[in-house]
TORVOFI-844738 format. One line per 8 residues: their letters; for each residue x, y, z of C-alpha. Coordinates in steps of 0.25 Angstrom, whole numbers, plus 2048, in hexadecimal, padded with zeros to 3 digits. Layout:
<vexvexs>
a	X,Y,Z ~ ...
</vexvexs>
This chain:
<vexvexs>
mtsdddas	774,ABE,215 ~ 77C,AB6,21F ~ 785,AAA,21F ~ 787,AA4,22D ~ 78B,A96,228 ~ 798,A91,221 ~ 797,A8E,213 ~ 79F,A80,211
asptdrdv	79D,A7E,203 ~ 796,A83,1F6 ~ 790,A7A,1EC ~ 796,A78,1DE ~ 78B,A70,1D8 ~ 77F,A7A,1DA ~ 779,A85,1D2 ~ 780,A91,1D7
tspytlqq	77E,A9F,1D2 ~ 789,AA8,1D4 ~ 786,AB4,1DD ~ 791,ABD,1D6 ~ 786,AC3,1CE ~ 78F,AD0,1CA ~ 79B,AC8,1C8 ~ 795,ABF,1BD
egddarha	799,AC1,1AF ~ 78F,ABF,1A4 ~ 787,AC5,199 ~ 77F,ACF,1A2 ~ 77F,ADD,19E ~ 789,AE5,1A5 ~ 782,AEF,1AF ~ 788,AFC,1B4
fwadtvad	782,AF8,1C2 ~ 784,AEA,1C9 ~ 776,AEA,1CE ~ 770,AEA,1C0 ~ 778,ADD,1BD ~ 772,AD7,1CA ~ 764,ADC,1C6 ~ 765,AD5,1B8
rveervad	767,AC8,1BF ~ 75C,ACB,1C9 ~ 752,ACE,1BE ~ 756,AC1,1B7 ~ 753,AB9,1C4 ~ 746,AC0,1C6 ~ 742,ABD,1B7 ~ 746,AAE,1B9
rreategt	73E,AAE,1C5 ~ 732,AB4,1BF ~ 733,AAB,1B3 ~ 734,A9F,1BB ~ 727,AA2,1C3 ~ 71F,AA8,1B7 ~ 713,AA0,1B5 ~ 713,A99,1C2
sgeerpas	706,A9C,1CA ~ 6FE,A96,1D5 ~ 70A,A92,1DE ~ 711,A9A,1E9 ~ 71F,A9F,1E6 ~ 72A,AA4,1EF ~ 72D,AB3,1EE ~ 73A,AB0,1E6
edpdepiv	731,AAA,1DB ~ 726,AB4,1DA ~ 728,ABC,1CD ~ 720,AC7,1D3 ~ 728,ACA,1DF ~ 732,AD5,1DF ~ 741,AD3,1DD ~ 748,AD1,1EA
ikggisps	756,AD5,1EE ~ 75B,AD0,1FB ~ 767,AD2,204 ~ 769,ACE,212 ~ 771,ACF,21F ~ 772,AC8,22C ~ 770,AD3,236 ~ 77B,ACE,23F
gvphlgnv	783,ADC,242 ~ 786,AE9,23C ~ 780,AEB,22E ~ 78B,AF3,228 ~ 78D,AF9,21A ~ 792,AEB,214 ~ 784,AE5,218 ~ 77E,AF0,20F
neimrgyy	785,AEA,203 ~ 779,AE0,201 ~ 76E,AEA,202 ~ 774,AF4,1F8 ~ 778,AE9,1EE ~ 76A,AE4,1EE ~ 764,AF2,1EE ~ 76B,AF6,1E0
vaevlrer	766,AE9,1DA ~ 758,AEC,1DF ~ 758,AFA,1DA ~ 75D,AF6,1CC ~ 751,AEC,1CC ~ 747,AF6,1D0 ~ 74C,AFF,1C5 ~ 749,AF4,1BC
ghevrqvf	73B,AF4,1C1 ~ 73B,AE8,1CB ~ 735,AE8,1D8 ~ 740,AE5,1E2 ~ 741,AE2,1F1 ~ 74E,AE3,1F8 ~ 74E,ADA,204 ~ 759,AD9,20F
taddrdpl	758,ACE,219 ~ 75D,ACF,227 ~ 761,AC1,22A ~ 75E,AC4,239 ~ 75A,AB6,23D ~ 768,AB2,23C ~ 76F,AAF,249 ~ 779,AB8,250
rglprtlc	786,AB0,24F ~ 790,ABA,255 ~ 791,AC7,25D ~ 794,AD3,253 ~ 79F,ADC,258 ~ 799,AE8,253 ~ 78A,AED,252 ~ 783,AF9,24E
dlegnlvd	777,B01,252 ~ 76C,B06,249 ~ 774,B13,246 ~ 780,B0B,241 ~ 789,B0D,24D ~ 792,B02,24F ~ 793,AFC,25E ~ 79C,AF1,264
lgevdaga	795,AE5,269 ~ 798,AE9,277 ~ 78F,AF6,275 ~ 783,AED,274 ~ 77D,AE2,27C ~ 786,AD7,276 ~ 781,ACD,281 ~ 774,ACD,27B
lgrnlgsp	77A,ACA,26D ~ 783,ABF,273 ~ 777,AB8,279 ~ 770,AB8,26C ~ 77B,AB1,263 ~ 774,AA8,25A ~ 767,AAF,25B ~ 760,AB5,24E
ytdipdpf	763,AC4,24D ~ 755,AC8,24E ~ 754,AC1,25C ~ 760,AC8,262 ~ 75D,AD6,269 ~ 762,AE2,262 ~ 76F,AE6,26A ~ 76B,AF5,267
gccdsyge	75D,AF3,26C ~ 757,AFB,261 ~ 752,AEF,258 ~ 74A,AE3,25B ~ 756,ADA,258 ~ 765,AD9,255 ~ 761,AD5,247 ~ 757,AE0,245
hfstiiqd	761,AEA,24A ~ 76B,AE7,23F ~ 760,AE5,234 ~ 75B,AF3,237 ~ 769,AF9,234 ~ 769,AF1,227 ~ 75B,AF7,223 ~ 760,B05,228
sadaldvp	76C,B04,21F ~ 764,B00,213 ~ 75A,B0C,216 ~ 766,B15,216 ~ 76A,B11,208 ~ 75C,B12,204 ~ 75B,B03,200 ~ 74D,AFD,202
ielvsnte	750,AF0,208 ~ 745,AE7,20F ~ 74C,AE2,21B ~ 747,AD4,21E ~ 749,ACD,22B ~ 74C,ABE,22A ~ 747,ABC,238 ~ 739,AC2,233
lyesgefd	739,AB9,227 ~ 73A,AAD,230 ~ 731,AB2,23B ~ 726,AB6,230 ~ 727,AA8,229 ~ 72D,AAD,21C ~ 738,AA2,21E ~ 72E,A97,222
dvtrfvle	72C,A91,214 ~ 73B,A91,20F ~ 740,A8C,21D ~ 736,A81,21C ~ 73A,A7E,20E ~ 748,A7D,212 ~ 745,A74,21E ~ 73D,A6B,215
nqdrarev	749,A69,20C ~ 753,A68,216 ~ 75B,A5D,20E ~ 75C,A66,202 ~ 760,A72,20B ~ 76B,A69,212 ~ 771,A65,205 ~ 772,A73,1FF
laayqdkv	777,A78,20C ~ 782,A6E,20E ~ 789,A73,201 ~ 78C,A80,209 ~ 78C,A7D,217 ~ 793,A73,221 ~ 78B,A6B,22B ~ 77F,A69,223
dedyvpfn	77A,A5B,228 ~ 76E,A53,227 ~ 769,A59,234 ~ 76A,A68,22E ~ 75D,A70,22E ~ 75D,A7D,227 ~ 756,A85,232 ~ 75B,A8C,23F
picaecgk	751,A8D,24A ~ 752,A98,254 ~ 753,A92,262 ~ 746,A95,26A ~ 74F,A94,277 ~ 75B,A9D,274 ~ 757,AA4,267 ~ 763,A9F,260
vtetvtgv	763,A9A,252 ~ 766,A8B,252 ~ 76B,A82,246 ~ 766,A74,24C ~ 759,A70,247 ~ 755,A62,24C ~ 747,A60,245 ~ 73E,A67,23A
dldaeppt	72F,A66,23A ~ 72A,A6C,22E ~ 71C,A66,230 ~ 71A,A6E,23D ~ 712,A7B,23C ~ 71A,A83,23C ~ 726,A7B,237 ~ 731,A79,242
veyectdm	73F,A75,245 ~ 744,A6F,252 ~ 752,A74,256 ~ 75D,A73,260 ~ 764,A80,264 ~ 773,A7D,262 ~ 780,A84,260 ~ 782,A8D,254
dagdqtin	790,A8F,24E ~ 792,A9E,24C ~ 7A0,AA0,246 ~ 7AA,A9E,250 ~ 7A0,A9D,25C ~ 795,A94,260 ~ 787,A99,264 ~ 782,A90,26E
gcghegta	774,A8A,26C ~ 76B,A88,278 ~ 767,A79,275 ~ 758,A7C,275 ~ 750,A72,26D ~ 744,A78,266 ~ 73B,A7A,25A ~ 73A,A86,251
tlregkmp	731,A8A,245 ~ 737,A8F,238 ~ 735,A9D,23C ~ 73E,A9B,249 ~ 74B,A99,242 ~ 752,A9C,235 ~ 758,A94,229 ~ 767,A94,228
wrfewpaq	76C,A9F,21F ~ 770,A96,213 ~ 761,A93,212 ~ 75B,AA0,218 ~ 762,AA9,20D ~ 75B,AA1,201 ~ 74E,AA1,209 ~ 74F,AB0,20A
wqilgvdf	750,AB0,1FA ~ 743,AA8,1F9 ~ 73B,AAF,204 ~ 73F,ABD,1FF ~ 73F,ABA,1F0 ~ 74D,ABF,1EE ~ 752,AC1,1E0 ~ 760,AC8,1E3
epfgkdha	769,AC8,1EF ~ 777,ACD,1F0 ~ 781,AC8,1FA ~ 790,ACA,1FE ~ 79B,AC1,1F8 ~ 79C,AB9,205 ~ 78F,AB2,202 ~ 792,AAF,1F3
egswpsgq	79A,AA2,1F5 ~ 792,A9B,200 ~ 785,AA2,204 ~ 780,AA5,1F5 ~ 783,A97,1F0 ~ 77B,A90,1FC ~ 770,A9B,1FB ~ 76D,A98,1EC
dvarnvle	76F,A89,1EE ~ 764,A89,1FA ~ 75B,A92,1F2 ~ 75B,A89,1E5 ~ 75D,A7B,1EC ~ 755,A7C,1F9 ~ 74B,A88,1F7 ~ 74A,A86,1E8
ieppvpmv	74A,A95,1E5 ~ 754,A9D,1DC ~ 75E,AA5,1E4 ~ 75E,AB4,1E1 ~ 768,ABB,1D9 ~ 775,ABD,1E1 ~ 780,AC7,1E1 ~ 78D,AC7,1E9
yewftldg	792,AD5,1EE ~ 7A0,AD7,1F2 ~ 7A2,ADC,200 ~ 7A8,AEA,203 ~ 7B1,AEE,20E ~ 7B1,AF9,217 ~ 7BE,B02,217 ~ 7C5,AF5,211
epfsssag	7C1,AEC,21C ~ 7B5,AE2,21C ~ 7A9,AE6,224 ~ 7AA,AE1,232 ~ 7A1,AE4,23E ~ 7AA,ADE,248 ~ 7B6,AE6,243 ~ 7AE,AF3,242
nvilvsdv	7B0,AF4,233 ~ 7A1,AF7,230 ~ 79A,B03,22B ~ 78A,B05,22A ~ 782,B0B,220 ~ 77E,B16,22A ~ 78D,B19,22C ~ 790,B1A,21D
lellepev	784,B23,21B ~ 78A,B2D,225 ~ 796,B2E,21B ~ 790,B2E,20D ~ 783,B2F,206 ~ 77A,B23,204 ~ 77B,B23,1F5 ~ 78B,B22,1F6
lryffakd	789,B15,1FE ~ 77F,B10,1F5 ~ 789,B13,1E9 ~ 793,B0A,1F1 ~ 78A,AFE,1F0 ~ 786,B01,1E2 ~ 795,AFD,1DE ~ 797,AEF,1D8
pskardfs	795,AE5,1E3 ~ 79E,ADB,1DD ~ 7AA,AE3,1E1 ~ 7B0,AE4,1EF ~ 7B0,AF3,1F4 ~ 7B5,AFA,200 ~ 7AC,B04,207 ~ 7B6,B0E,20D
ierldqlv	7B2,B18,217 ~ 7C0,B1E,216 ~ 7BE,B20,207 ~ 7B0,B23,207 ~ 7B2,B30,1FF ~ 7B6,B27,1F4 ~ 7A9,B20,1F4 ~ 7A1,B2D,1F4
defdrlea	7AA,B33,1E9 ~ 7A6,B26,1E1 ~ 797,B29,1E3 ~ 799,B37,1DF ~ 7A0,B33,1D3 ~ 794,B29,1CF ~ 78A,B34,1D2 ~ 792,B3E,1C9
iyfdeida	793,B34,1BE ~ 784,B31,1BE ~ 781,B40,1BC ~ 78C,B41,1B1 ~ 794,B4B,1B9 ~ 7A1,B43,1B6 ~ 7A7,B3A,1AC ~ 7A8,B2B,1AF
sedetafa	7AA,B1E,1A8 ~ 79F,B17,1A1 ~ 79E,B0C,1AC ~ 79E,B17,1B7 ~ 793,B1F,1B0 ~ 78B,B12,1AE ~ 78C,B0E,1BD ~ 789,B1D,1C2
krvyplvv	77D,B1E,1B9 ~ 777,B11,1BD ~ 77B,B11,1CC ~ 77A,B1F,1D1 ~ 76A,B20,1D0 ~ 76A,B14,1D9 ~ 773,B19,1E4 ~ 76D,B27,1E6
eepreeri	75F,B2A,1EA ~ 75D,B33,1DE ~ 767,B38,1D4 ~ 768,B48,1D5 ~ 772,B4F,1CC ~ 772,B5B,1D5 ~ 777,B53,1E1 ~ 785,B58,1E7
rlpytfaa	790,B4F,1EC ~ 79B,B55,1F4 ~ 7A8,B4E,1F2 ~ 7A9,B45,1FF ~ 7B6,B4A,204 ~ 7B2,B58,201 ~ 7A6,B55,20A ~ 7AF,B50,214
vlgmtddp	7B7,B5D,214 ~ 7A9,B65,216 ~ 7A6,B5C,221 ~ 7B2,B62,229 ~ 7A8,B6E,22C ~ 79A,B6D,233 ~ 796,B7A,22C ~ 78B,B76,221
dlreeiar	78C,B83,21B ~ 79B,B83,219 ~ 79A,B75,214 ~ 791,B7A,209 ~ 799,B86,206 ~ 7A6,B7E,204 ~ 79F,B74,1FB ~ 799,B7F,1F3
reghipdd	7A6,B87,1F2 ~ 7AD,B7A,1ED ~ 7A3,B78,1E2 ~ 79C,B6C,1E8 ~ 78F,B72,1E9 ~ 78A,B7A,1DD ~ 783,B87,1E0 ~ 776,B82,1DA
apewaveg	776,B75,1E2 ~ 768,B72,1E7 ~ 767,B71,1F6 ~ 764,B62,1F7 ~ 771,B60,1F0 ~ 779,B69,1F9 ~ 774,B62,205 ~ 777,B54,1FF
alerveqa	785,B58,1FC ~ 788,B5E,20A ~ 782,B51,210 ~ 78F,B4A,20C ~ 797,B53,214 ~ 792,B4D,221 ~ 794,B3F,21B ~ 7A3,B42,217
rnwarrte	7A5,B48,225 ~ 7A0,B3B,22B ~ 7AA,B34,222 ~ 7B6,B3D,226 ~ 7B3,B3B,235 ~ 7B1,B2C,233 ~ 7BE,B2A,22C ~ 7C5,B35,233
nefdyelk	7CB,B39,226 ~ 7D1,B46,221 ~ 7C3,B4D,221 ~ 7C0,B4A,22F ~ 7C2,B58,234 ~ 7B9,B63,239 ~ 7BB,B71,235 ~ 7BC,B7A,241
rsaipahd	7B4,B86,23B ~ 7AD,B8C,247 ~ 7BA,B8F,24F ~ 7C9,B90,24D ~ 7D0,B83,253 ~ 7DA,B86,25E ~ 7E8,B88,258 ~ 7F6,B8E,25A
fddateaa	7FE,B91,24E ~ 80C,B98,24D ~ 80E,BA4,245 ~ 813,B9D,239 ~ 807,B94,238 ~ 7FE,BA0,239 ~ 805,BA7,22E ~ 803,B9B,225
ladladfi	7F5,B9A,228 ~ 7F3,BA8,225 ~ 7FA,BA6,217 ~ 7F0,B9A,215 ~ 7E4,BA3,218 ~ 7E8,BAD,20E ~ 7EB,BA3,204 ~ 7DD,B9C,205
edghdpee	7D6,BAA,206 ~ 7DC,BAD,1F8 ~ 7D5,BA1,1F2 ~ 7DC,B94,1EF ~ 7D8,B86,1EB ~ 7DA,B7A,1F5 ~ 7E8,B75,1F0 ~ 7ED,B83,1F0
iqgeiyea	7E9,B85,1FF ~ 7EF,B77,202 ~ 7FC,B7C,1FC ~ 7FC,B89,203 ~ 7FB,B82,210 ~ 809,B7C,20D ~ 80E,B89,208 ~ 809,B92,214
arrhdvdv	810,B88,21E ~ 81D,B88,216 ~ 81D,B97,215 ~ 81C,B99,224 ~ 825,B8D,228 ~ 819,B85,22E ~ 819,B76,22E ~ 80F,B72,223
gdffsagy	809,B67,22C ~ 808,B71,237 ~ 801,B7B,22E ~ 7F7,B71,229 ~ 7F4,B6E,238 ~ 7F2,B7C,23A ~ 7E7,B7D,22F ~ 7E1,B70,235
rlffdeeq	7E1,B76,243 ~ 7DA,B83,23E ~ 7CF,B7C,236 ~ 7CD,B6E,23D ~ 7D4,B6F,24A ~ 7DC,B63,246 ~ 7EA,B60,242 ~ 7E6,B5A,235
gpklgpfl	7DB,B5A,22B ~ 7D7,B5A,21C ~ 7E0,B5F,211 ~ 7E0,B6E,216 ~ 7E1,B76,209 ~ 7D5,B6F,202 ~ 7CD,B70,20F ~ 7D0,B7F,211
akvdqafv	7CC,B82,203 ~ 7BE,B7B,205 ~ 7BA,B83,211 ~ 7B5,B91,210 ~ 7C1,B9A,20D ~ 7BE,BA5,217 ~ 7BD,B9B,223 ~ 7CA,B95,21F
vdrlrrer	7D1,BA2,21E ~ 7CC,BA7,22B ~ 7CF,B9A,232 ~ 7DE,B9A,22D ~ 7DF,BA8,232 ~ 7D8,BA3,23F ~ 7CD,BAE,23E ~ 7C2,BA4,23F
</vexvexs>
């Protein structure tokens, strides 16, 4: 959902339901998984709805009051720019509640609205193509965007030329992100809802009750006077959304409004209207967002909607107020989720601090990302690319707890047993997970046979492992290598296996390398090899730093690299010994 207007106040004398569903204290049974708590409240709402409508017959009811309709979980986004990982929060929170309700035998729809009839209020600094590649505004037709400020997203040409509109372009990326995580959302276009007439009845009802609508809105928004009309037509002349309605004729067929295309305030700038005076039907415009959001609840029959904490204090109170006191419906069960940051900083398209789902899935498995969103949404968290290995280790631990492979606390065990089946496609005890940093070490070579050989020698792949498990385990190597390259960390090196890099060592260094080769050939563990590197250098009066550099030169053609002893212990012994002797 979006909020383009300023909230000037919030009511103190109205019936306000707290959206902090997970933070409330009560007598409810304690669940290991937060989505069970939310599902309890959704079931209570559905039971109340069905009880209220039981025995009612012969009269048409909105979908939100039909006891035979499926439970509806909703989320939404204004497709104004790069749909990054933070925007997926709403999809995933809704998904887990939907899955819990399905487990309990309910039919559930998870809809996600693209609020694509919203007007473009400013030029984004960064955009992305359908593959997730970020581009600066200067790399696309920015002039076309500038000429369309104030127009609905679905009326603006796609700057990449691949979709029918700007709005469809970014909505497609949202759908692709959900598909990549195997979340079955129904993406609903607001523009299509208006154009198909789905909004007709509720829009007409709001206009029929303008006085009541103004009274409710005035508690939240400045500049609500007796001339305010809760409808924004699209100018037939310039295509911009205008906020000045001069007349309403609900007796016309179809109902119409008269308007003047006036200027629109958009943050620190003004979008100029063209001055055209015209007439629009209710399908040729949109309601302001404070009415549109509750109208979506009614049209789609929404039972639950999560939203970020920025909407908890202004948007939610006005939304439920409009629902109850203008539309005369009950709002859905709400849930506030905390934002998360990216490497310690807020997500920001303009600052370039964004990452897309497609980017993340080049670094880790979908189930690891699903696990991240399974954590308590009432707590702020950081999604750190630099420390992605820690998140993967957390997931691996969850998996091991689920299969009773390690000991854990009662709470950890309860959480793992409840959540793990929801984050993986199918629990398979024979699966193999290579430690993420170990996989990054294997990523230093392109040789798939060597990768598997090292993994088997280190005990990470059992002799009797099924082929599907081996293949799955080695897939993590490419992901870990992508991570090393993206972060340029200590694993971002390439083993030069096919040819000896150019080098020029003095006699003392060559003698120390020969000693190290003999030591490794005799068979020693990683830390013993690390210690011998220091000892060999000292015995031959070679600077320790220079000796490490000699090793890095031979294996990586670099002056630095990973911790050398453990690395040499992991690579096949014959190759290491021959390379130290410069024989291959």
